[in-house]
ZAMARGU-4260 file (C-alpha; in steps of 0.2 Angstrom, whole numbers, plus 5000, padded with zeros to 4 digits):
<rodrens>
0) 5643/5377/5466 | 5637/5395/5471 | 5655/5399/5476 | 5660/5396/5458 | 5646/5406/5451
5) 5650/5421/5462 | 5668/5420/5457 | 5663/5421/5439 | 5653/5436/5441 | 5666/5445/5452
10) 5680/5441/5440 | 5670/5448/5426 | 5665/5463/5436 | 5682/5467/5442 | 5690/5465/5426
15) 5679/5478/5417 | 5685/5491/5429 | 5703/5489/5423 | 5700/5498/5407 | 5688/5512/5405
20) 5685/5525/5391 | 5687/5543/5386 | 5670/5551/5387 | 5663/5569/5388 | 5668/5580/5402
25) 5650/5581/5408 | 5652/5565/5419 | 5643/5568/5435 | 5634/5560/5450 | 5619/5563/5460
30) 5613/5563/5479 | 5608/5544/5477 | 5626/5540/5473 | 5633/5549/5488 | 5620/5539/5499
35) 5625/5523/5490 | 5643/5526/5494 | 5639/5529/5513 | 5628/5513/5512 | 5642/5503/5505
40) 5654/5509/5519 | 5641/5505/5532 | 5639/5487/5526 | 5657/5484/5526 | 5661/5491/5542
45) 5647/5481/5551 | 5649/5465/5542 | 5666/5462/5534 | 5676/5449/5543 | 5690/5461/5548
50) 5678/5473/5556 | 5689/5488/5550 | 5682/5506/5551 | 5683/5515/5535 | 5695/5527/5543
55) 5708/5514/5543 | 5707/5509/5524 | 5702/5526/5517 | 5719/5530/5510 | 5721/5512/5503
60) 5704/5515/5495 | 5711/5529/5485 | 5727/5520/5481 | 5716/5506/5474 | 5706/5519/5463
65) 5723/5524/5455 | 5727/5505/5453 | 5711/5501/5444 | 5712/5516/5433 | 5731/5514/5429
70) 5737/5497/5433 | 5752/5498/5422 | 5757/5515/5428 | 5756/5523/5411 | 5745/5539/5415
75) 5748/5547/5432 | 5763/5555/5438 | 5771/5551/5455 | 5768/5569/5461 | 5749/5569/5455
80) 5746/5553/5465 | 5755/5560/5481 | 5745/5576/5480 | 5729/5567/5480 | 5734/5555/5494
85) 5740/5569/5505 | 5724/5579/5502 | 5714/5563/5507 | 5722/5564/5524 | 5715/5581/5527
90) 5697/5576/5522 | 5684/5569/5534 | 5683/5550/5531 | 5664/5550/5529 | 5663/5565/5518
95) 5658/5555/5502 | 5652/5571/5492 | 5670/5577/5493 | 5677/5560/5489 | 5666/5558/5474
100) 5671/5575/5468 | 5689/5570/5469 | 5686/5553/5460 | 5678/5562/5445 | 5692/5575/5445
105) 5705/5561/5445 | 5695/5553/5431 | 5695/5569/5421 | 5714/5569/5422 | 5715/5551/5417
110) 5704/5556/5402 | 5715/5570/5396 | 5731/5560/5399 | 5723/5545/5389 | 5719/5556/5374
115) 5736/5564/5375 | 5745/5547/5374 | 5734/5542/5359 | 5739/5558/5350 | 5757/5555/5354
120) 5757/5537/5348 | 5748/5542/5333 | 5762/5553/5327 | 5775/5540/5331 | 5765/5527/5321
125) 5764/5539/5306 | 5783/5539/5305 | 5786/5521/5310 | 5800/5519/5297 | 5810/5531/5308
130) 5806/5523/5325 | 5823/5518/5333 | 5822/5499/5336 | 5839/5498/5344 | 5836/5507/5360
135) 5849/5506/5375 | 5834/5506/5386 | 5825/5491/5394 | 5806/5489/5399 | 5801/5482/5416
140) 5790/5467/5413 | 5781/5468/5430 | 5773/5485/5430 | 5765/5482/5447 | 5782/5485/5455
145) 5787/5499/5443 | 5789/5517/5450 | 5778/5530/5443 | 5786/5543/5431 | 5792/5560/5439
150) 5787/5571/5424 | 5778/5571/5408 | 5794/5569/5398 | 5798/5553/5406 | 5780/5547/5404
155) 5781/5550/5386 | 5797/5540/5385 | 5788/5526/5394 | 5774/5527/5381 | 5787/5526/5367
160) 5795/5511/5375 | 5778/5502/5376 | 5776/5506/5357 | 5793/5500/5353 | 5790/5484/5362
165) 5773/5481/5353 | 5782/5484/5336 | 5796/5472/5340 | 5784/5459/5346 | 5774/5460/5330
170) 5790/5460/5319 | 5796/5444/5328 | 5779/5436/5325 | 5782/5437/5306 | 5774/5454/5301
175) 5782/5466/5290 | 5784/5485/5295 | 5769/5490/5285 | 5758/5476/5293 | 5764/5481/5310
180) 5759/5499/5307 | 5742/5494/5301 | 5739/5483/5316 | 5745/5495/5329 | 5735/5510/5321
185) 5719/5499/5322 | 5724/5492/5339 | 5726/5510/5347 | 5711/5516/5338 | 5700/5502/5345
190) 5707/5506/5362 | 5702/5524/5360 | 5685/5520/5353 | 5681/5508/5368 | 5688/5522/5380
195) 5676/5534/5372 | 5661/5524/5378 | 5663/5528/5397 | 5648/5533/5407 | 5647/5541/5424
200) 5641/5524/5430 | 5658/5516/5425 | 5667/5529/5435 | 5656/5525/5450 | 5659/5507/5448
205) 5677/5510/5449 | 5676/5521/5464 | 5664/5509/5474 | 5675/5495/5470 | 5690/5504/5476
210) 5681/5505/5493 | 5677/5487/5492 | 5694/5481/5487 | 5702/5491/5501 | 5694/5477/5513
215) 5701/5463/5503 | 5702/5454/5486 | 5686/5444/5488 | 5676/5460/5491 | 5667/5469/5477
220) 5653/5480/5472 | 5641/5475/5458 | 5630/5489/5450 | 5612/5487/5446 | 5618/5483/5428
225) 5630/5470/5434 | 5616/5463/5446 | 5604/5463/5432 | 5616/5454/5421 | 5620/5440/5434
230) 5612/5426/5425 | 5619/5433/5408 | 5637/5434/5416 | 5635/5416/5422 | 5630/5410/5405
235) 5645/5419/5397 | 5656/5407/5406 | 5645/5392/5405 | 5637/5394/5388 | 5653/5399/5378
240) 5670/5391/5380 | 5669/5389/5399 | 5684/5400/5404 | 5684/5413/5417 | 5692/5429/5412
245) 5702/5443/5420 | 5710/5459/5414 | 5725/5469/5419 | 5721/5485/5409 | 5729/5478/5393
250) 5728/5459/5392 | 5713/5448/5394 | 5719/5432/5402 | 5712/5415/5407 | 5709/5415/5426
255) 5703/5397/5427 | 5694/5384/5417 | 5676/5379/5421 | 5677/5360/5424 | 5668/5350/5410
260) 5668/5365/5399 | 5673/5366/5381 | 5690/5374/5385 | 5694/5362/5398 | 5690/5347/5387
265) 5699/5354/5373 | 5716/5354/5382 | 5721/5369/5371 | 5719/5383/5385 | 5726/5384/5402
270) 5726/5397/5416 | 5737/5412/5413 | 5736/5411/5394 | 5733/5428/5386 | 5720/5431/5373
275) 5726/5444/5360 | 5713/5441/5346 | 5696/5433/5343 | 5689/5427/5326 | 5674/5417/5321
280) 5674/5400/5311 | 5668/5407/5294 | 5680/5423/5295 | 5698/5423/5291 | 5702/5439/5300
285) 5706/5439/5319 | 5701/5454/5328 | 5714/5461/5340 | 5707/5464/5357 | 5722/5470/5367
290) 5715/5485/5378 | 5697/5480/5375 | 5685/5480/5390 | 5682/5463/5396 | 5663/5463/5393
295) 5666/5467/5375 | 5679/5453/5374 | 5666/5441/5381 | 5653/5446/5369 | 5665/5442/5355
300) 5669/5425/5362 | 5651/5420/5365 | 5641/5413/5352 | 5628/5399/5348 | 5631/5381/5353
305) 5641/5370/5341 | 5649/5385/5333 | 5668/5388/5333 | 5678/5402/5340 | 5696/5406/5335
310) 5707/5413/5349 | 5724/5420/5346 | 5733/5417/5362 | 5750/5420/5370 | 5753/5403/5380
315) 5756/5405/5398 | 5772/5394/5395 | 5778/5407/5382 | 5794/5416/5386 | 5791/5430/5373
320) 5774/5438/5370 | 5778/5437/5351 | 5775/5419/5352 | 5756/5418/5348 | 5746/5403/5342
325) 5728/5402/5335 | 5717/5389/5343 | 5699/5384/5339 | 5686/5379/5352 | 5668/5373/5349
330) 5656/5382/5360 | 5644/5372/5370 | 5633/5373/5386 | 5642/5366/5402 | 5629/5354/5410
335) 5629/5348/5428 | 5633/5331/5422 | 5649/5337/5413 | 5656/5343/5430 | 5650/5326/5438
340) 5662/5314/5447 | 5669/5300/5437 | 5677/5284/5441 | 5690/5272/5434 | 5702/5258/5439
345) 5721/5258/5438 | 5730/5242/5440 | 5747/5242/5448 | 5758/5227/5449 | 5771/5227/5462
350) 5782/5212/5468 | 5770/5200/5458 | 5755/5207/5467 | 5742/5216/5457 | 5733/5231/5466
355) 5717/5237/5460 | 5717/5256/5463 | 5700/5265/5461 | 5701/5283/5455 | 5687/5296/5457
360) 5689/5312/5448 | 5680/5326/5456 | 5681/5343/5446 | 5670/5353/5458 | 5659/5352/5474
365) 5642/5354/5465 | 5624/5354/5471 | 5608/5357/5462 | 5603/5371/5474 | 5586/5374/5467
370) 5581/5356/5469 | 5589/5356/5487 | 5580/5371/5493 | 5563/5364/5486 | 5567/5349/5497
375) 5567/5337/5482 | 5574/5321/5488 | 5582/5317/5471 | 5593/5332/5469 | 5610/5330/5461
380) 5626/5333/5471 | 5644/5328/5471 | 5642/5319/5488 | 5628/5308/5481 | 5637/5304/5465
385) 5653/5300/5474 | 5644/5289/5486 | 5637/5279/5471 | 5654/5278/5463 | 5662/5271/5479
390) 5649/5258/5480 | 5652/5253/5462 | 5671/5252/5465 | 5669/5242/5481 | 5659/5230/5471
395) 5674/5228/5459 | 5685/5224/5474 | 5697/5238/5474 | 5712/5238/5486 | 5712/5257/5488
400) 5705/5273/5482 | 5712/5289/5475 | 5701/5305/5476 | 5707/5317/5463 | 5704/5335/5468
405) 5717/5343/5456 | 5710/5359/5448 | 5695/5358/5459 | 5690/5376/5463 | 5679/5371/5477
410) 5660/5375/5478 | 5647/5371/5491 | 5652/5371/5509 | 5638/5359/5513 | 5645/5347/5500
415) 5663/5348/5508 | 5655/5342/5524 | 5645/5329/5516 | 5660/5322/5506 | 5671/5322/5521
420) 5658/5311/5530 | 5659/5298/5517 | 5677/5294/5523 | 5677/5300/5541 | 5659/5297/5547
425) 5653/5308/5561 | 5663/5322/5569 | 5668/5340/5565 | 5675/5342/5548 | 5679/5361/5548
430) 5679/5376/5560 | 5671/5392/5555 | 5675/5409/5563 | 5663/5423/5560 | 5666/5442/5560
435) 5660/5443/5578 | 5673/5431/5583 | 5662/5416/5587 | 5669/5399/5582 | 5658/5384/5578
440) 5662/5367/5570 | 5653/5360/5555 | 5649/5341/5555 | 5637/5328/5561 | 5638/5320/5578
445) 5634/5303/5570 | 5639/5297/5553 | 5643/5282/5543 | 5658/5279/5532 | 5654/5274/5514
450) 5673/5269/5512 | 5685/5264/5526 | 5699/5257/5516 | 5716/5265/5511 | 5714/5282/5504
455) 5724/5295/5495 | 5719/5313/5491 | 5727/5321/5476 | 5728/5340/5475 | 5738/5354/5466
460) 5739/5373/5466 | 5722/5375/5459 | 5713/5365/5472 | 5705/5378/5482 | 5692/5382/5495
465) 5680/5367/5499 | 5694/5356/5491 | 5706/5362/5504 | 5693/5359/5518 | 5691/5341/5513
470) 5710/5338/5510 | 5714/5346/5527 | 5701/5335/5536 | 5707/5319/5529 | 5725/5324/5534
475) 5721/5330/5551 | 5711/5314/5555 | 5725/5304/5548 | 5712/5295/5537 | 5723/5295/5522
480) 5738/5303/5513 | 5737/5319/5504 | 5748/5320/5488 | 5753/5333/5476 | 5758/5351/5479
485) 5753/5365/5491 | 5735/5370/5487 | 5728/5388/5483 | 5726/5394/5500 | 5708/5402/5500
490) 5702/5400/5518 | 5687/5413/5518 | 5669/5413/5515 | 5659/5426/5506 | 5641/5432/5506
495) 5631/5445/5496 | 5620/5459/5502 | 5609/5470/5492 | 5611/5488/5493 | 5600/5502/5487
500) 5608/5501/5470 | 5616/5484/5466 | 5624/5472/5478 | 5640/5470/5488 | 5650/5454/5491
505) 5661/5453/5506 | 5671/5441/5516 | 5660/5437/5532 | 5670/5422/5539 | 5685/5412/5539
510) 5687/5393/5540 | 5700/5383/5550 | 5705/5365/5550 | 5700/5354/5564 | 5719/5355/5569
515) 5716/5374/5572 | 5727/5379/5557 | 5720/5390/5544 | 5721/5386/5525 | 5722/5405/5521
520) 5737/5410/5512 | 5746/5393/5515 | 5734/5380/5509 | 5736/5362/5513 | 5754/5355/5512
525) 5754/5337/5505 | 5762/5322/5515 | 5771/5318/5499 | 5776/5331/5486 | 5773/5326/5467
530) 5780/5335/5453 | 5769/5348/5444 | 5769/5358/5428 | 5761/5372/5437 | 5772/5387/5442
535) 5768/5389/5461 | 5775/5406/5462 | 5763/5413/5448 | 5747/5409/5457 | 5739/5407/5474
540) 5730/5417/5487 | 5746/5425/5494 | 5747/5433/5476 | 5731/5443/5479 | 5733/5461/5486
545) 5726/5463/5503 | 5722/5445/5506 | 5719/5440/5525 | 5734/5433/5534 | 5737/5415/5540
550) 5733/5412/5558 | 5727/5398/5570 | 5714/5394/5583 | 5712/5380/5595 | 5711/5363/5588
555) 5697/5350/5592 | 5700/5333/5597 | 5698/5320/5583 | 5700/5302/5580 | 5716/5295/5573
560) 5711/5283/5559 | 5727/5275/5554 | 5744/5271/5561 | 5759/5269/5550 | 5768/5253/5553
565) 5784/5261/5545 | 5790/5279/5545 | 5782/5290/5532 | 5800/5294/5527 | 5801/5277/5519
570) 5786/5280/5508 | 5794/5296/5503 | 5810/5286/5499 | 5801/5274/5488 | 5793/5288/5479
575) 5809/5298/5476 | 5817/5282/5470 | 5804/5279/5457 | 5803/5297/5450 | 5821/5297/5447
580) 5818/5285/5433 | 5803/5294/5426 | 5806/5302/5410 | 5792/5314/5411 | 5795/5319/5429
585) 5813/5323/5425 | 5808/5332/5409 | 5796/5344/5419 | 5809/5347/5433 | 5822/5351/5420
590) 5809/5362/5410 | 5805/5372/5426 | 5823/5375/5431 | 5826/5381/5413 | 5811/5392/5413
595) 5816/5399/5430 | 5833/5403/5423 | 5825/5412/5408 | 5815/5423/5420 | 5829/5429/5431
600) 5829/5445/5421 | 5813/5456/5424 | 5817/5467/5410 | 5814/5466/5391 | 5826/5473/5378
605) 5820/5486/5367 | 5833/5481/5354 | 5826/5471/5339 | 5841/5462/5334 | 5845/5457/5352
610) 5828/5452/5355 | 5828/5441/5339 | 5844/5433/5344 | 5838/5429/5362 | 5822/5423/5355
615) 5831/5411/5342 | 5842/5405/5356 | 5828/5401/5369 | 5818/5393/5355 | 5832/5381/5350
620) 5835/5377/5369 | 5817/5373/5372 | 5815/5363/5356 | 5830/5353/5361 | 5823/5349/5378
625) 5806/5344/5371 | 5813/5333/5357 | 5826/5324/5368 | 5811/5319/5380 | 5800/5314/5365
630) 5814/5303/5358 | 5816/5294/5375 | 5797/5291/5375 | 5797/5285/5357 | 5787/5299/5350
635) 5789/5309/5335 | 5800/5325/5336 | 5796/5343/5330 | 5806/5350/5316 | 5804/5368/5321
640) 5799/5378/5336 | 5783/5384/5327 | 5778/5366/5324 | 5780/5363/5343 | 5771/5379/5348
645) 5756/5375/5337 | 5755/5356/5342 | 5738/5349/5346 | 5734/5337/5360 | 5736/5319/5354
650) 5726/5305/5363 | 5736/5292/5370 | 5752/5302/5371 | 5761/5301/5389 | 5756/5316/5399
655) 5762/5323/5416 | 5744/5322/5423 | 5743/5304/5420 | 5760/5301/5426 | 5756/5310/5442
660) 5740/5299/5444 | 5751/5283/5441 | 5763/5288/5454 | 5749/5292/5466 | 5743/5274/5463
665) 5761/5268/5467 | 5762/5277/5483 | 5745/5270/5488 | 5750/5253/5484 | 5766/5255/5495
670) 5754/5262/5509 | 5743/5247/5507 | 5757/5234/5507 | 5769/5242/5519 | 5761/5254/5531
675) 5743/5253/5532 | 5736/5249/5549 | 5719/5256/5553 | 5715/5258/5571 | 5698/5266/5570
680) 5683/5259/5560 | 5666/5266/5561 | 5650/5258/5555 | 5650/5257/5536 | 5635/5262/5525
685) 5630/5251/5511
</rodrens>
C-alpha cells in the first residue's frame, strides 16, 4: 500500500513541474538552497542503486531541466539549448551556485519567451476570421521526438500551427468561429494567469527534480510544501474520484485509477484519458483546464463526499482530439474495504463435466501498516483476506482457482511474499539486489500452503511491481499457469530520505525472480497470451525515460510443483481454437489492427476540410465495426458516432474483461482435465 501512496505523491509532484508560470524577474535563491542542492546530490551519489557520480549525469540533469520546462519544444531554440549544454561541460560538476545561477537565467529566458508567445497568439486571435485554416503544413503529434526550432521565425510558425490545430479541433467539436475565439482567448489567458504565479520555490523544485530525474524515472524531490502536503496529496487521490493524474505541459491525463475508487467503479474513465475541462454538478459551465498546473486541476476536481464532478475528456481510444465527451462521477472516500479482495465462482461445462472455478480478484497488495507496526494481531491485509477467501472457496468444493491480478499496481513487498506463501509454502519468493551489490532472498524457510490445487494467475499490462513478483514466483516454481499479457515491467524498490528542506525519493534496490531474471523493463511474460484492449506500446516501464535496464543474476534452486502430462502447446491450441469463435475477441483484435492503421501517420493536417473529411471517414469506419459486433451479440446498435462516443456502461452487456475471465476458466479446466499432475505437495493449512 505504501508503494501506491508514494506513487500518487510523486505523480502529483512531478506533474506540477511541467507547467510553471510567468512571475516577476526578482526570483532568486539563497545559501540554504545551494547547500540543499549539494545535499541532494550527496544522497543520490551514496544511496541510489546505480551508484552514479553526479559528474556522469550532470549534462543529462540540465537536459531534464529543459524538458521539464519545455516538454513540447515550444519555447527554447536549438542553439540556446546547445549553448547552455556546452557551457555546462566547462563548469565544475559540484559548483551548485553557478548551476543555480544558470537555472534561474534559463527560467528568465523561458519567462520572456512565454510572454512573447502569449502576445503573438493574442494578435492572431483578434483577427481569427483571417486565420488560414487550409495550411500546407502538418504538425507532428509526438513532440517528444520533434526537433527544436532553429530560429525565432520558425518558432513563431510552430506557435501559429499549434493555434490553428486548436481552432480546427474546436470547430470539429461543433463550435462556431465566435465560440472558438472566446474559448481560446479565455484558455490562453488562464494559462498566462497561472504562469504568473510562479515563485522562486517553483524554479528550485524544477531544478532539484531535474537532478533527481537524471538518476531515473522513480527518483524525485519533494519540497517542504510537498512534504507538508503529503497527507493532503494522498487524499486528493483517495477522497476525490480516485484517479492518479499526470501532466505533459499541456494536457492533464489519467495515469491510473485507484482500485475501488469512484472512477474505477464508474467504468467511465480509463488510463490515458485526457481531461480538458472540469465542472460542478450545479453549474452548467465547464472550465477549460488545458495548460493548468496539476495541483489547481486537482483542487477543481476535489470536493465533498457524495457530490458530483463533471469532466470533459478526450477518451484514450479517440483518434481525434476534437472527440470529447462529458462524464459525471460522484466523489467518495476510497476505503480499505473497497480495495479488498473479492471472490466468486464460475461454472464451466466441458464434455458433460461441470467445473467449479473459484475466482479471487485482488486489486492491490494492501496492508494496514499502522496496525501492523503497532503489533495489532487483527490488522487488515490482502494475504489475510485472500486466505479467508481460499478457505471459503475450498468449502464450496472448487476444482481450480484463478487469482486475478489485472490492473493490480502492486503495493507491499511484505504482502507479495505472504501471498506467494499461500500457494507455495516455504522457500524464497523473490531475490533483492541492493545498491551495494549484495543479494538476498525473501521468503520463509518453512511455510504452509493454503491452497495446493490447480492455479491460474491472470495479469495484464497494468499488473506491476508486487503483482509481478507473485506472478513470476508462481511461474518459476511451475506452481500454476500465468495467463494474459506481458506485465508492466517495474522491478525496482524505492525509499524516502529526509533532507534539510523536504525529502528525496530514490531507487535503492532491484528485485529479481527466483530464476534470476529481472522483471525490470520486461515484466512477466504469460504462459498463454490472452487478447487485451490495452495498447501494449502505449504504456510500460520501458516507456519511462532513464529506466534501469533488464539484467539477470544467478537463480536459486526451487521445487517443481507440477508436471504437465501433455505439452503446453496443446493447451495453447485448445485456447486458440476457442477464441477464433469469440465475437468479442475477434472484435478487439480487428479494432486494434484498425487503430494501428490509423496511427501510422505521426502528423496531423492543418487543413480544416481535410481534417473534417478524415474525421467523418474514420468515425463511419469505427461505428460500422462497433455496430457489426453489437448485431452479432444481439445488442442495440448506435445511430451515430456521437451516440457511440457518449454511451454509458450498461450492466449485463458482454465485456472483454469478462470474456477474458471466462477464457481463463476454460484454460484452467483444460489444465485440470488434461494436463494437471502435481508432483510436490506441502502441508496444507486449514
